[in-house]
C-alpha positions in Angstrom: -0.1 -0.2 0.0 1.3 3.4 -0.6 1.3 6.0 2.1 1.3 9.5 1.6 5.0 9.8 3.0 5.8 6.9 -0.3 3.4 9.6 -2.4 5.8 12.7 -1.4 9.1 11.1 -1.8 8.4 9.9 -5.4 7.3 13.2 -6.5 10.0 15.4 -4.7 12.7 12.5 -5.7 12.0 13.0 -9.2 12.2 16.8 -8.9 15.4 16.9 -7.6 16.8 13.8 -10.2 15.5 16.0 -13.4 16.4 19.2 -12.2 13.1 20.8 -11.8 14.4 21.3 -7.9 17.6 23.0 -9.0 20.9 21.9 -7.0 21.5 24.3 -4.0 18.0 25.5 -4.3 16.1 26.3 -1.0 13.7 23.9 0.2 10.5 24.8 1.6 8.4 22.5 3.7 5.1 25.0 2.9 5.5 25.1 -0.7 5.7 21.6 -1.6 2.9 21.0 0.8 0.9 23.4 -1.1 2.5 22.2 -4.6 1.9 18.4 -4.0 -1.5 18.9 -2.0 0.3 16.5 1.0 0.4 17.5 4.3 3.6 18.5 6.8 3.8 14.9 8.3 4.4 12.9 4.9 6.7 16.2 3.7 8.9 15.9 6.5 9.0 12.2 6.1 9.7 12.2 2.6 12.2 14.8 2.9 14.2 12.6 5.4 14.2 9.8 3.4 16.2 12.1 0.3 18.6 13.6 3.0 19.8 9.9 3.9 20.3 9.1 0.2 22.2 12.5 0.0 20.0 14.0 -2.5 18.8 17.0 0.3 21.4 18.7 2.5 20.3 20.2 5.9 22.1 22.4 7.6 20.8 23.8 11.2 21.6 27.7 10.8 20.6 28.1 7.0 17.7 25.5 6.3 17.7 22.4 4.0 18.9 22.7 0.4 18.8 20.3 -3.1 22.3 18.7 -3.0 24.6 20.1 -5.4 26.4 18.3 -8.0 30.1 18.5 -7.7 32.1 17.8 -10.9 34.5 16.3 -8.5 31.6 13.1 -7.4 31.5 12.2 -11.5 34.7 10.0 -10.9 33.5 8.3 -7.8 30.1 7.4 -9.5 31.8 5.9 -11.8 34.1 3.8 -10.2 30.9 2.4 -8.2 28.5 1.9 -11.0 30.9 0.5 -13.3 31.4 -2.3 -10.8 28.2 -2.7 -9.3 26.4 -2.8 -13.1 28.9 -5.1 -14.5 27.8 -7.6 -11.4 24.3 -7.0 -12.0 24.5 -7.9 -15.3 26.6 -11.0 -14.7 23.7 -12.0 -12.4 20.6 -10.9 -14.2 22.3 -12.9 -17.3 22.4 -16.2 -15.5 18.9 -15.7 -13.5 16.7 -13.9 -16.0 13.3 -15.0 -16.1 11.0 -15.4 -19.0 8.9 -12.4 -18.1 11.7 -10.0 -17.1 13.2 -11.1 -20.8 9.9 -10.3 -22.2 9.9 -7.1 -21.1 13.2 -6.5 -22.0 12.7 -7.6 -25.6 9.4 -5.1 -26.0 11.5 -2.2 -24.5 14.3 -2.7 -27.2 11.4 -2.7 -29.2 10.3 0.4 -28.7 13.6 2.2 -29.6 12.7 1.5 -33.2 9.4 4.2 -33.2 11.6 6.3 -30.7 11.8 10.3 -31.4 15.3 10.9 -31.6 14.4 14.1 -30.5 13.2 13.1 -27.4 16.0 13.1 -24.8 14.2 12.4 -22.1 12.0 9.9 -23.5 15.6 8.7 -24.0 16.4 8.9 -20.3 13.4 7.4 -19.2 14.0 3.8 -21.5 17.7 3.7 -20.3 16.5 4.0 -16.7 14.2 1.5 -17.6 16.8 -0.8 -18.8 18.7 -0.6 -16.1 16.3 -1.1 -13.5 15.1 -4.4 -15.2 18.6 -5.6 -14.7 18.4 -4.9 -11.4 15.1 -6.4 -10.6 16.4 -9.5 -12.8 20.1 -9.9 -10.7 17.7 -10.9 -7.9 19.6 -9.2 -5.0 17.8 -6.7 -3.1 20.9 -4.8 -1.7 22.2 -4.9 -5.0 19.2 -3.5 -6.7 19.2 -0.7 -4.1 22.4 0.6 -4.4 22.1 0.3 -8.4 18.8 2.6 -8.1 20.9 4.9 -5.8 24.3 5.5 -7.9 21.7 5.4 -11.3 19.7 8.4 -9.7 22.8 10.2 -9.3 24.0 9.9 -12.7 20.5 10.7 -13.9 20.9 13.9 -11.9 24.2 14.8 -13.8 22.4 13.8 -17.1 19.8 16.3 -16.8 21.5 19.0 -15.9 23.7 18.5 -19.1 20.7 17.8 -21.2 20.9 20.8 -23.5 24.4 19.2 -24.8 23.4 15.7 -24.4 23.0 14.0 -28.1 21.6 10.5 -28.0 24.4 8.8 -29.5 25.8 9.7 -25.8 23.2 7.9 -24.3 24.4 4.8 -26.2 21.2 3.0 -26.7 22.9 0.3 -28.9 24.6 -0.5 -26.1 21.0 -2.1 -24.7 20.2 -4.2 -27.8 24.3 -5.8 -27.4 23.4 -6.6 -23.6 20.2 -7.8 -24.3 21.9 -10.2 -27.2 24.0 -11.3 -25.0 21.7 -12.6 -22.3 19.4 -14.2 -24.9 22.6 -16.2 -26.3 23.2 -16.8 -22.0 26.7 -14.9 -22.9 27.6 -13.7 -19.3 31.0 -12.4 -19.6 30.0 -10.6 -22.9 27.0 -8.7 -20.9 29.4 -8.3 -18.1 31.7 -6.8 -20.2 29.1 -4.7 -22.7 27.8 -3.3 -19.8 31.3 -1.9 -18.4 31.5 -0.3 -21.9 28.5 1.6 -21.5 29.4 2.6 -17.7 32.4 4.1 -19.3 31.0 5.5 -22.6 28.9 7.5 -20.1 31.5 8.6 -18.2 33.6 9.9 -21.1 30.8 11.4 -22.6 29.9 13.8 -19.6 33.6 14.4 -18.9 33.1 16.1 -22.8 30.1 17.7 -21.9 30.7 19.3 -18.4 
């Protein structure tokens, strides 16, 4: 059952990740209550969860702020993601269920009709791809960490969105990884994922 706190958490988190709430901006509970039509207690619960995820910073003397995105964090995020995601796809390729595989194949088919000017839609497809793999790996601890670090990466993507091209997201890697999974080529899937994350890192370094 979804609670009001869960709803507030999801809505505020989405605003932070997509940069609708800009890095460094002040967070005011009253404004969020009015905008989201949610009470103070659920808002506060959501903000505490987001603080624990390092998406919100609380300064007792100054207030509450959306966390900045230091470019120096980029290498740290990359180093963690490249290891976590390559492990994830290795496990997913071994544990993939027919149902999840069908979902991934359906997602791959949607690329054929994708509007290449819709970069936000492309990022949503990328997010869906990585979250399906996290689910297929059947390790909730790994899935939680992957979602956390993916969201940190996604904030950087949105920050640089005006300069991003479809090639920067490297959708072709999705198709290669899916093909490797279909062929039970676990090592190829892992290697291609490492290349995919490395491509992200190199693209963002050039843009920023």
